[in-house]
C-alpha positions as CSV (number, residue, x, y, z in Angstrom):
1,M,-4.8,76.0,-10.9
2,M,-1.3,74.9,-11.5
3,K,-0.7,71.3,-11.9
4,E,2.3,69.1,-11.1
5,N,3.8,69.1,-14.8
6,E,3.5,72.9,-14.7
7,I,5.5,73.0,-11.2
8,I,8.3,70.8,-12.8
9,S,8.2,73.0,-15.8
10,I,8.9,76.4,-13.9
11,I,11.6,74.6,-12.0
12,K,13.2,73.4,-15.2
13,K,13.1,77.0,-16.6
14,D,14.7,78.3,-13.6
15,K,18.6,78.3,-14.1
16,W,19.3,79.0,-10.5
17,M,17.1,76.0,-9.3
18,M,18.4,73.7,-11.7
19,E,22.1,74.4,-10.9
20,I,21.3,73.8,-7.1
21,L,19.6,70.5,-8.0
22,Q,22.6,69.5,-10.3
23,T,25.1,70.4,-7.5
24,A,23.1,68.4,-4.8
25,K,23.0,65.3,-7.2
26,T,26.8,65.4,-7.4
27,L,26.6,63.8,-3.7
28,H,25.1,60.6,-5.1
29,L,23.2,60.5,-1.7
30,P,20.6,57.7,-1.2
31,D,16.9,58.8,-1.6
32,W,17.9,62.5,-1.6
33,W,15.5,65.5,-2.2
34,I,15.7,69.2,-2.0
35,C,12.6,70.2,-0.2
36,A,10.4,72.6,1.7
37,G,11.0,76.5,1.0
38,F,12.9,75.7,-2.2
39,V,9.7,74.4,-3.9
40,R,7.0,76.1,-1.9
41,S,8.6,79.7,-2.4
42,K,8.9,79.2,-6.2
43,I,5.3,78.1,-6.5
44,W,4.1,81.1,-4.4
45,D,6.3,83.5,-6.1
46,T,4.9,82.2,-9.4
47,V,1.3,82.4,-8.2
48,H,1.9,85.9,-6.8
49,K,3.3,86.9,-10.2
50,F,6.7,88.2,-8.5
51,N,9.4,89.4,-10.9
52,E,12.1,88.7,-8.4
53,R,12.7,85.4,-6.3
54,T,11.9,85.7,-2.7
55,L,15.1,85.0,-0.6
56,I,15.0,81.7,1.3
57,P,17.0,81.1,4.5
58,D,18.4,77.8,3.5
59,I,18.4,75.1,0.7
60,D,17.3,71.9,2.6
61,V,18.7,68.9,1.1
62,I,17.5,65.7,2.6
63,Y,18.5,62.1,2.2
64,Y,17.7,58.7,3.9
65,W,20.6,56.5,4.9
66,P,19.8,54.5,8.1
67,N,23.2,52.8,8.2
68,N,25.0,56.1,8.5
69,I,23.2,58.4,10.9
70,D,26.4,60.2,12.2
71,K,25.6,64.0,12.3
72,L,29.3,64.7,11.2
73,E,28.5,63.1,7.8
74,E,25.8,65.8,7.1
75,K,28.3,68.5,8.0
76,K,30.8,66.8,5.6
77,Y,28.2,67.0,2.8
78,E,27.5,70.6,3.6
79,K,31.1,71.5,3.3
80,I,31.3,69.7,0.0
81,L,28.2,71.6,-1.4
82,H,29.7,74.8,0.0
83,S,32.9,74.1,-1.7
84,I,31.1,73.7,-5.0
85,N,28.9,76.8,-4.5
86,P,29.7,78.9,-1.5
87,T,26.7,81.3,-2.3
88,I,24.2,78.9,-1.3
89,P,23.0,78.6,2.4
90,W,23.2,74.7,2.3
91,S,21.5,72.5,5.0
92,V,22.0,68.6,4.6
93,K,19.9,66.2,6.9
94,N,19.7,62.6,7.1
95,E,16.1,61.8,7.7
96,A,17.0,58.4,9.0
97,R,18.1,60.3,12.3
98,M,15.8,63.3,12.2
99,H,13.1,61.6,14.2
100,M,15.5,61.6,17.3
101,N,15.3,65.5,17.3
102,S,11.6,65.6,17.6
103,S,10.5,62.6,19.6
104,M,8.5,61.1,16.6
105,P,8.6,57.4,15.3
106,P,11.5,56.6,12.9
107,Y,10.8,57.7,9.3
108,T,10.7,55.0,6.6
109,S,12.1,57.1,3.7
110,S,12.8,60.7,2.7
111,I,9.2,60.9,1.4
112,D,7.7,59.6,4.7
113,A,9.7,62.3,6.6
114,I,8.4,65.0,4.0
115,S,4.9,63.8,4.7
116,K,5.5,64.6,8.3
117,F,6.6,68.3,7.8
118,P,4.4,70.7,9.6
119,E,2.4,72.2,6.7
120,T,0.9,70.7,3.7
121,A,2.3,73.6,1.5
122,T,5.9,72.6,2.7
123,A,5.6,68.9,2.4
124,L,7.3,69.1,-1.1
125,G,10.6,67.8,-2.6
126,V,12.3,67.8,-5.9
127,K,15.4,66.1,-7.2
128,L,16.9,65.0,-10.6
129,D,16.7,61.5,-11.8
130,E,19.5,59.7,-13.6
131,Y,18.5,61.5,-16.9
132,N,18.3,64.9,-15.2
133,N,14.6,65.0,-15.3
134,V,13.1,67.0,-12.5
135,I,11.0,64.7,-10.1
136,L,8.4,66.2,-7.7
137,T,7.1,64.5,-4.6
138,A,4.0,65.8,-3.0
139,P,2.9,63.3,-0.4
140,C,0.1,65.7,0.9
141,G,-0.7,66.7,-2.6
142,I,-0.2,70.0,-4.3
143,H,-3.9,71.5,-3.9
144,D,-3.1,73.6,-0.9
145,V,0.5,75.1,-2.1
146,V,-0.9,76.0,-5.5
147,N,-4.0,77.5,-3.9
148,L,-2.0,79.5,-1.4
149,E,-3.5,77.5,1.6
150,V,-1.3,76.8,4.5
151,K,-2.6,74.0,6.7
152,P,-1.1,71.5,9.0
153,T,-0.3,68.0,7.6
154,P,-2.5,65.2,8.7
155,F,0.4,64.0,10.8
156,F,0.4,67.2,12.8
157,T,-3.4,67.4,13.3
158,E,-3.2,64.1,15.1
159,N,-1.5,65.4,18.1
160,K,-1.9,68.5,20.2
161,E,1.8,69.0,20.9
162,R,2.5,69.0,17.3
163,M,-0.2,71.4,16.7
164,Q,1.5,73.8,19.0
165,I,4.6,73.4,16.9
166,Y,2.6,74.2,13.8
167,E,0.9,77.3,15.3
168,E,4.4,78.6,16.6
169,R,5.9,78.1,13.1
170,I,3.3,80.0,11.3
171,R,3.7,82.8,13.8
172,R,7.5,82.8,13.5
173,K,7.6,82.4,9.6
174,N,5.3,85.3,9.1
175,W,4.7,84.2,5.5
176,K,1.8,86.5,4.8
177,S,4.0,89.6,5.1
178,T,5.8,88.3,1.8
179,W,3.0,86.5,0.1
180,K,-0.1,88.6,0.8
181,E,-2.7,86.2,-1.0
182,L,-2.1,83.2,1.6
183,K,-4.9,81.7,3.4
184,I,-3.4,80.4,6.7
185,T,-5.1,78.1,9.0
186,Q,-4.2,78.9,12.5
187,N,-6.1,78.1,15.8
188,H,-8.7,76.5,13.5
189,N,-9.4,79.7,11.8
190,V,-8.4,81.0,8.4
191,Y,-6.8,84.4,8.0
């Protein structure tokens, strides 16, 4: 089973991922992370022994800045990133305002927001520290993602409406068509 230091190592060895992390770092955003599919897909590709990277629809850069929640700021940061690397589908979101989109209580930090993503296997983030070391956050742990298990986060299991969002995401994402070994929990069943 892959450990946290091994996840960090495979990211450090991936030139494309490191360039993306270095580009995002240039924004100097507070409490920033690149999260979700950027990390999850790398792990699943590695465990599946894929020779080529699975394409991901966007690169999710998140940050937490409660004193600056104007959505236009996010678009400004996306434009800056796009000007540095226009080949990347950048998506920038301030988690200090994202709770407003989903009728949830306000988040207290980016890691708090990540912990409330729909799936444990997606509740992951990476960034570079001041010395360019790769830092991994996994508020729901890495057990599920490295064991190819897709389950709702505890936050989503607390509420019927959130579970419906989780169930719909699982259907829409259709991850098993790409990563055949996944074990997906849906409607309280594993398939």
